N, C-alpha and C positions, 0 to 999 in steps of 0.2 A: 562534577558529574557524580551521581550516587552510585555507590558499590554495594551490591547485594550478594551474599555468599550462600551458596547452596550446600547444605550439609548432607551427609550419607542417609539421615533419617527423613530426607526429602524436604526439610524445613528450609525456608529462606530467612536470611538474617540481613537487615538493613544496618550496615556499619555505621552510617552517618546519624541514625536515629536510635541506635543501640536497642533494637527490639526486633523480634520476629515479625515477618509479614507473610500475607497469603497471596495466592494468585490473583485474587480480586484486588488487593492493594497495588500489586504491580500493574494491573489493568488501569487503575486510577492514575498511576504514574504516566502511563501511555497517554491516557485521555487529557492529562493536564500538560502535556508536552515537556514533561520533566525528562532529562537525559539520565540515563542509568545503564548499568551493565551488570550482568550476573556472572559470578565466577564460581568455579568448583572450590570448595573450601580447602580440599587437600591438594589437588594438582595445579589450581590456578587457571585452569582451562576456561575460556570464555563459553558460557552456556546461554548467552542472551538470546540467540536465535531459537533455541529449543524451547525456552520459556515463552517467547513470543508465539512461536508456532503452537505451544500447548494452549495459550489464550484464545489463539483464532480457532483452534479445534473445539475448544469448550464453547466459544461464541456460536460456532456453526451447528454444534449439537444442541444448543439451547434455543437457538433463533427458530421462529416459525418460517421465516423466509431466509434463505441462504444467500450469502453474497457469492460464495463459491459453489456453484452448481456442479453436478456431476460432470457435465459437458465441459465446463471451464477446467475442472481439475484433471480430466483426461487430456485436454489440449495442453495444459501446463506440463503434465508428465512427458508428453512427447517431446518437449523442448530439451529435457535433460539429456546431456550426453551429446547433443547436436552442436554443430558450429555456431548456431544462432542463440544458444542459451544465454551468453552475455548480453546480446542485443536485446533479447526478450526482457531480461531483468531491467535493462535501462528503459525500455519501451514502457513496461509496466509501472516503473517508479515514475516516470515522467507523465504518464496517463493519469495515474492516481492523483499525483500533485496538481496537474492541470484541472481534474474534475473537482478537487477540493477548492481550489481557487475560484472556479466558476461558481461552485456552491456558495461561497462567501460573496461573490459579486451579486448572485440572484438574491441572496438574503438582504444585502444592502439596498438593492433596487427595490425589493418588497417593502423595506422599512420607509423608504422615501415616497413610495406610492406614486411612481411616475406613471406616464401613459403606456405602459407596456403590460400586456397580459402575461400570465404564468405560461401560457402555451408559446407566446412569442419569445420569452426568455429561454424556455427549454429548446425551441428551435434554433435560436441563436447560439446557445451552448453546444448544440449537437453540430452546427456548422463550424464553430471554432474548433471543436474537437476533431472533426473530419480534416480541417486544414492542418491540425497539428500531426495526425496520423500521416497524411500525404507528404507533409515535409519531413517526418522522420523516415519514412519509406524511401524518399528520394535520397535522404542523406546515407541510409544503410544500404540501399541497393543501387544507387546511382540513378540518373535521369535516362530513361530509355530514349534512343535515337528515333526521331520520326522518319517514316519511310516517304521520301520526297516523290516517289512515282505514283503515290495514291492521291496526291493533291491535284 
C-alpha cells in the first residue's frame, strides 16, 4: 500500500516514489485501483477520506452532469446521526459494487455481440438491482408477516 504524506503547505508527498504528487495524481491512483493512504505529516492522522472527498467535490464541480444531485445529497445528509447511518453506508457500498459489476457484465456482453439489445441488458440490470435492494431490505428490516385474513 502506498503512503502519501500531507504537509502543512498542503502538498502531498508520495513516500514510495519520493516525489510530490497532485490531487490529479491521487485520482489516477484511484482509477488504477491502487491502494493508498494519506497521512498528516506531523500527527500521523489518516486523511484519506478527506482527500477522496476533495476529489469527489472537484469532479462534481467540474462535471457537466453530476453523480450526486442536490436531491441525493440532501437525502444522504438526512441519514447522518440516524440509527440507519451504518446500514445506509453498507447499502451504498453494495449498490455501487453491484452497479460496477453489472457494468462490466454489460461491457462483456456488448463485446461478444450476443442477441441481446442494450435496452434488454439495461432492463436485466435494473431487475437484478431491484432484487438486490429487496434482499437487502429484507435483511435489514426483516420480512413482514402476511395477514392471513386477507387471503
